[in-house]
C-alpha positions in Angstrom: 0.0 -0.1 -0.1 2.9 2.5 0.6 4.4 1.8 -2.3 1.2 2.7 -4.1 0.9 5.8 -2.4 4.8 6.8 -3.1 4.1 6.0 -6.8 1.0 8.4 -7.0 2.6 10.9 -5.3 5.6 10.6 -7.9 3.2 10.5 -10.6 1.4 13.7 -9.3 4.8 15.7 -8.7 5.9 14.9 -12.4 2.8 16.2 -14.0 3.3 19.6 -12.1 6.6 20.1 -12.4 8.1 22.8 -14.9 8.9 21.8 -18.3 12.3 21.1 -19.0 14.1 24.4 -19.9 15.4 24.2 -23.7 18.9 24.2 -24.6 20.8 25.6 -27.1 21.4 22.0 -28.9 17.7 22.2 -28.8 17.3 25.1 -30.9 19.8 23.8 -33.2 18.3 20.6 -33.7 14.6 22.3 -34.3 16.3 24.6 -36.8 17.7 21.7 -38.8 14.5 19.9 -38.7 12.6 22.9 -39.8 15.1 23.4 -42.5 14.6 20.1 -44.0 11.0 20.2 -43.5 10.6 23.5 -45.6 12.8 22.1 -48.2 10.6 19.0 -48.6 7.0 20.8 -48.1 7.4 24.0 -49.4 7.0 27.5 -47.4 3.2 27.7 -47.4 2.8 24.0 -45.6 5.8 24.3 -43.5 4.5 27.7 -42.1 1.0 26.3 -41.4 2.9 23.3 -39.5 5.2 25.5 -37.8 1.9 27.2 -36.4 0.5 24.0 -35.2 1.7 23.0 -31.7 1.0 19.3 -32.6 3.2 19.1 -35.7 6.3 19.2 -33.6 8.0 22.3 -34.4 7.3 24.2 -30.8 8.2 23.4 -27.6 7.3 25.5 -24.9 8.7 28.7 -25.3 11.1 27.3 -28.3 9.6 27.7 -31.8 10.7 28.3 -35.4 10.4 31.4 -37.4 11.0 32.0 -41.2 12.3 35.3 -42.4 12.9 36.3 -46.4 15.9 38.3 -47.0 15.5 37.9 -50.6 14.6 41.5 -51.2 18.0 43.8 -50.5 18.0 45.6 -47.3 14.8 43.9 -45.8 14.0 41.1 -43.6 10.4 40.2 -43.7 8.6 37.6 -41.5 7.4 34.6 -43.6 5.9 33.1 -40.8 5.9 34.1 -36.9 3.8 31.0 -35.1 3.7 33.0 -31.8 2.7 36.6 -33.4 0.9 35.9 -36.5 0.5 39.7 -37.2 4.1 40.1 -37.7 3.9 37.7 -40.8 4.7 40.0 -44.0 6.4 42.8 -41.9 9.7 44.0 -42.5 11.8 43.8 -39.4 15.3 44.8 -40.4 15.1 47.9 -38.3 13.6 46.5 -35.4 15.5 46.6 -32.3 15.3 45.2 -28.8 14.5 46.5 -25.5 18.0 47.9 -24.9 18.1 49.4 -28.7 20.1 46.7 -30.2 19.3 46.1 -33.7 19.4 42.6 -34.0 17.6 41.7 -37.0 20.6 43.4 -38.9 22.8 41.4 -37.2 20.8 38.2 -38.3 20.9 39.2 -41.8 24.3 40.2 -42.3 25.5 36.9 -40.7 23.2 35.0 -42.7 24.3 36.4 -46.2 28.1 36.1 -45.0 28.3 32.8 -42.8 24.8 31.2 -43.5 24.2 30.5 -40.0 25.2 31.6 -36.4 23.8 32.9 -33.1 22.5 36.3 -31.8 21.9 37.7 -28.3 19.2 40.3 -27.5 16.3 41.0 -25.2 12.8 40.0 -25.9 9.4 39.0 -24.6 9.2 35.5 -23.6 5.6 34.0 -24.8 5.4 31.7 -21.9 6.0 34.0 -19.0 5.0 37.3 -20.7 8.4 38.8 -19.3 11.0 40.8 -21.1 14.3 38.4 -21.1 17.5 37.7 -22.6 17.2 35.5 -25.5 19.7 34.0 -27.7 18.5 32.6 -31.3 20.2 30.2 -33.5 19.6 30.7 -37.5 20.4 29.2 -40.5 20.0 30.5 -44.2 18.4 28.6 -46.9 17.5 30.0 -50.6 17.1 33.4 -49.4 15.1 32.5 -46.0 16.1 32.3 -42.4 15.2 29.9 -40.2 15.4 31.0 -36.4 14.6 29.5 -33.0 15.7 31.2 -29.9 16.1 30.1 -26.1 15.7 32.2 -23.1 18.6 32.5 -20.7 17.7 32.0 -16.9 
């Protein structure tokens, strides 16, 4: 009987325990998974699935966004699963809460290196708080796939 009580307690605790914090490796793996998916399925289907939690491209505060840098001097959201109002908007001049033009850095590194990390401050969609964030990105055919983690 005591074993049953302990097992039930452990099960209950595991259900209410906070979700595993996402790591840099998780962000890289998600971008690479999304990159392959976008290549095989096309932008329209990929963006639809990136916005669907059940499709496996969102894990808590970790999600994939796609930006378009094919037009010189611009960086436009193709799909942002956490804020669809941003889709179609040019964010090259967007700055974080500290005034850092992080999207310019993403665009430049995407063009010159094809991938990288950028640090900035952004609102965590899970907590609603402004937090330090680092995002991993890779370029593919003029698009940039991006996933970021919040630093705790």
